[in-house]
C-alpha positions, 0 to 999 in steps of 0.5 A, spaced: 407 550 798 410 556 801 406 561 798 400 557 801 402 558 808 404 565 807 397 566 805 394 562 811 398 566 816 396 573 813 388 570 813 389 568 820 392 575 822 387 579 819 381 575 822 384 575 829 385 583 828 378 584 826 376 580 832 380 584 836 377 590 833 370 588 834 371 586 841 374 592 843 370 597 840 363 594 839 361 595 847 364 602 846 360 604 840 353 601 844 355 604 850 357 611 847 352 612 842 346 607 844 343 601 841 338 605 837 344 607 833 347 600 832 340 598 828 341 603 823 344 600 817 349 605 815 352 605 821 353 598 821 357 599 814 361 604 817 363 600 823 365 594 819 368 598 813 373 601 819 374 594 822 376 592 815 381 598 814 384 597 821 385 589 820 388 590 813 393 595 815 395 592 821 396 585 817 400 589 812 404 591 818 405 585 822 407 581 815 412 586 814 415 586 821 415 578 820 419 579 814 424 584 817 425 579 822 426 574 817 421 569 820 417 569 814 421 569 807 417 571 801 
């Protein structure tokens, strides 16, 4: 049962980081490169690929920090 909670916490952290990445950079990308760039499929894939990478890295970092602070035990 404990592993289910740890996985749930990791998924929630991942989704929150992904949402924050999207909200902070979506407006910047549209403003800097224009809406036409956003309509190209390859550019969307690049944006979401970087979003997944940043979210995964920050999730691992946050989970490690929570383990180091003895908030989570796994």
